[in-house]
Structures are given as structure tokens and as C-alpha cells.
N, C-alpha and C positions, 0 to 999 in steps of 0.2 A: 504493500499499500503506501503510495507516494505520500510525501509531506503535504502536498497540497489537498489531497483527499482528506488526511487526517485534520488538517486545519478546517476545512470546510464542515466536517462533521462535528468538530469542536465548536465552531461558531454556531451551527444549527442547534446544538444542545444547550447552548447558553441562551440564545434567543427564544427557544421554545419553553423555557422555564417560566413559570407563572409569576409575574411581579408582585413584590410584596407591598406596593404602593397601592392604596385603596382607590377605588373609582371615585369620580367626584369629589376630589380632594380641593380643587381649586374652582372658582367662578369669576369670569371676567365682568367687569362692570359694564353694562351696556351704554352708560353715559360718557365714561371717560376711559374706557378700555383698560383700567387697572385691573391687575390679576389679584384676586381676593382669596385669602385661605379661609375655608369653611368654618372653622372653628373660631376664627377672629370675627366672621360675619355673624355668626350665632350669638356671640358676646355683644356684637353691636347692633343686634336686632335686625340684622340683614339691610344694614344702612352702610354704603361705601365709605370707608374711613378716608379715601382721598378727595372725593367731590361731594359727599353727602347725598348721593343719590339713593332713593328707597327703593330696593329690590322687591320682588313679589314676596309676599308672606303668605303663609297657608291658614286655612281656616282654623286649625287646631292651634297655630301659634297666636293668632289674634285672640281666641277664647282665653288662653293662658295669660296673655298680656293685658286684656281689659277686664276680665271677670274676676271677682274674688274667688279665692281658692276654694274649689269644692263645690261652688254655687251653680255651675252650669248644668242644666237639665234639657236634653234636646227633646223637641215636640215636633209633632206632625211628620212622622215617619211613615215609611211604606207607600208614598204617593209617588209614582213613577210615570214617566212619559210614555205615551202611546204614539202611533203613526197614523193620525186619522185621515191623512191626505195621501197615504201610500206613496210618500215623496222619495223622488229619487234623482240625484244629480250624478256626480262620479261614484257616488255609493249610496245604498239604501239608508234612510234616515234611520231605520229601527237598528241597522248595523252600526251606525255612528253612536247611537245611545249605548248599545252595548259594548262597544269599544270603550267609550268614555267611563263606563261603570266600572269596566275591568281595570282600566288603567288608573283610576282615581280612588276606587274603593268606596265611592259615594254613589247615593241613589239619584242624585240630581244636582244641578248647579246652585243650590242654595241651601244652607242648614239653618234651621230655626231654632230657638231654645228660649228659656227664661233663666234669668241669673240675678245676682246682685252686683252693682258696680258701687264701691264706696258704701256698702250696706244698703243702697237704694235699689229696690227691685225694678228690673227692666225686662222687656221682651226684646230679643234681638234675632236679627236675621242677617246672615253673612253670605255673600255671593262668592261662589268657587270659580275663578277664572279658568282652572285647569280642566274643569268640566265643559266642554264645547264653548269655550270663551266666555263663560258666566253668562251665556245668553239667555234671555228671557222668554220661556215659552209658557205653555198652559200651567205646567207644574210649579215653576218658580212663581208665577203670578198668583196661583192658588195658595201656595205655602206662604208667601209674604203677606197675603190678605188675612190668612188664619192668624198668623203671628201678630198683625196689627189688630185683630179682633180680640185676642189674648190681652192685649194692652187695654182695650176698651172693657172687657169683661172684668179684669182684675184692677183696672184704674192704675196702671202702672207705665212708666215712659216707654216709648217705642225707639228702638235704634235699627236702622239698617245700614250696614257697611257694604258699599258697592265696589266692584271692579267687573266690568262687563263690556263686552262687544256691542251690546244692544239687544233688540228684539231677534227672536231665532227664525230665520227666513223658512225654515223647513215646515213651520207651522201656520205661516202666511197669516191671515186676518185673525186667527185664532191668538196668534202671539201678540199682536198689535192691541187685541182687546183687554189685554192684561194692564196696559197703560192707564186706560179708564178705571179698570176695576180696581186697582190698587190706590189710585188717586181718589176715588170715591170713599174707600175706607178711611184714608187719611182725613177726609173732609169731615167724617163722623167724629174722628178723634180730636180734630180742632173745635167742633161744635161743643164736645164735652170739656174742653180745657185740658186735654191730656198731652203732653209734650211729645214731639217727634224729632229726633235728632239724626240727621243724615251726615254719614261719614263716607266720603269719596277718596278712592285710592287709584293708583294707576293701573289700567285705564277705565274711565266711566264715561261711556259712549251711548250713541244711539238713543233707542225708546227708553232705555233706563234713566238716562239724563234727562230726557224730555217728559218724565213722569215723576216717580216718588224720589228720585236722587236729589232732586233740586226743590222739593216741597218742604224741607225740613224747617221747623220754627228756628232752628239753628243749623247751617250747613258747614261742616268742618272737612278740609282736605288735607292729605298729606302733601309735603312740598313736591314741586314739579310733577304733579299728576297731570296727565292728559284728561280733560274734561270737556265734552262737547257733543254735539249731536252728529253732524257729519264730519268726517276727517278733513284736516287742513288742506290736503291735496284736492279734494273733491270740492271744497269751497273755492279754493283759488281757481279751479278750471271754470267753475260757475260764474264767479265774479269777474273772471279775467283780469285779475290784479293781484298784486302782492298784499299778503297779510302782515299785520303789525308784529313786531318782534315779541316772541313769547305768547303768540295767539293760542288759547284754550290751555294754557298752563293754569296750575293753582293761583299762581301770582297774578296772572292777568286777570282771572276771574275775581279774585279778591279786590284787586284795583277798580274793577268796574262794578262792584256791589252785588256779585252772584254769590260770593262767599262771605261768611263771618269771620273766619278763623282759619289759618293754616297752622298745623300742629306737626311737629317732629314726631316720630314714632315712639320715641322715648317718654314724649311728654303727654302721650294721647290720653291715657288713663286719667292723669292728674286733671287735664283740661275737661274731660268727660265728667268727672266728679264734681268740678266747679260749676259746670253749666246744670247738671242734674240738681246740684243744691240750690242753684239760683231759682230753677223752676219750683222745687218743692219748699224752698225756704224752711227746710227743718221740720215741715208739717207732714202728717200722714196723707200719703199721695192718694189714698182711697177715698177721700173727702173730696166732694164735688165742689168746684168754684166756678165762677161765670166764664164763660169762654173768652179766649184772648181777642181783642178789637182787631 
């Protein structure tokens, strides 16, 4: 056996050995391209230490971050999407749903529950972007509406955390109807004087922005979040002109009065507690008071 053959076998043996370096050890920041270490990201609540960009956070991470320890109780489970239109583009809609459930381990694009935040009872819904882009179909609208009705029934504050690509096209008009459905329930909460706080993260777009996401008594967003109805490229093509710098960012919306507060992730729970205390003023939230003007 020649030395060249031996060398080739040695190289093959070395390269075929399984690496001890775990997968998904690093993450590149989508804003500044800084390479970030996962453990450091976890310590920093998945916020880039170089530029402050807020990377995507999971539903479970938000629950841990915002809710008092051990207080979260999931509600309205077992509601799943059907395929009423027998829709198909490059793939059948029912197959997309099945794949999303398998990938995420979740039933739908929203998780609802009841918890306390700063010992104040709330009903909360959290959209899950990893499930078909957090898009709003019939199930999302139904679960959010039921969670809002929980707030009405128990007279507790309502919170919705949004990260969504908008209404789900595979359900056509059935999806668009959820905009009116959720907005109508929010009108009932307002008439009863029950506060609704909307939290917007990156991205919050389409029919979600055009309905419940921007109807909060207080609208809060994370820094740098994309918030809007249509995307900037579509709007630019429609109007045939350039858009203002920072258009549809949290900072732009705050400047133009569509947001009340931009909160870094590390301050989000503290700010929520302050807002909730402002609404309840230390009183029993089950006591009815006149609707807000």
C-alpha cells in the first residue's frame, strides 16, 4: 500500500469522525451580522449584545419572562385547523398544517392562558411565528376571542402578544372575518372598562395589525419591530416613491402616535406591571367601573 493511499485513508477516518461540537452553537444577528454565542444570547434574553437587535423569542420564553412563576395555566386547547376550502398551492393546506404541528409541537399559531403578572390576574394570548408565520386563521381568531371572553367573564386584564405575517390566505374570507370577530369582542371589553394591552414584536403585519394588535388601551412594542399592514416594498411600489427612513419600525410608529411605549425585552415585565397597576390602581379588578371615555 502506497503512502498516498495510507494518507487518504487517514484523512477519511479523521473527517468521518463525529464532531464533538454541538449543533446550533452560534447564531448570526440578522441586523448587524455579528456571530453570537447561544449561551450568551440566553443570558441576554436573545438580544444582540452588539447592536441591541431583538431576535425571535419562543412562546415558552415569553411565558417565563412575563408571568409570575408557576401561575400560567393554558386554556382553550384541542382547537385545530381544518381545510374548509380544500386549498392547494404548491402543497395542500392540510399538509402544511400537519407539517407545522410536527415541527413546532403546537396545535395552532396561538397559545392562550391565564396567569398573574405582578400578582395581577390576566388573560393572555401569544402568537407563535414558527407556526405558519403566526398567521391568523379561523382557529387563531376563535382562540383569541375565547381568551378575551375569559377577561370579560373573570373581569381581568387582557394581553395579546403579536408576531405574525397577517391573515392566513389559505382560509380566504374565513380568515379575514377573524379581524371583525376579535375587534368586536374587544369593543365589549372596552364597554365594560376592562383593560386590553397589546404587545407587538417583530414582525406584526397584515390583518393582525389591522385588527386587535393596534386596538390596545396601551400599545407596547419591542425596539426595531416591523409593524404595518402591507410590507414596505409593496407600499413603495404602490405609491411610486421613496418611504421615510425607518418606516414601519417601532420607533417610527411611536413618533407618529401609533404606539404608547417601546420597551426593551429585559424591561417588558416591569413595564407591564406598572401599566396594569395604573389600570387597577391597587383595587379588585373584578369590581366594575364606568367605561373609559
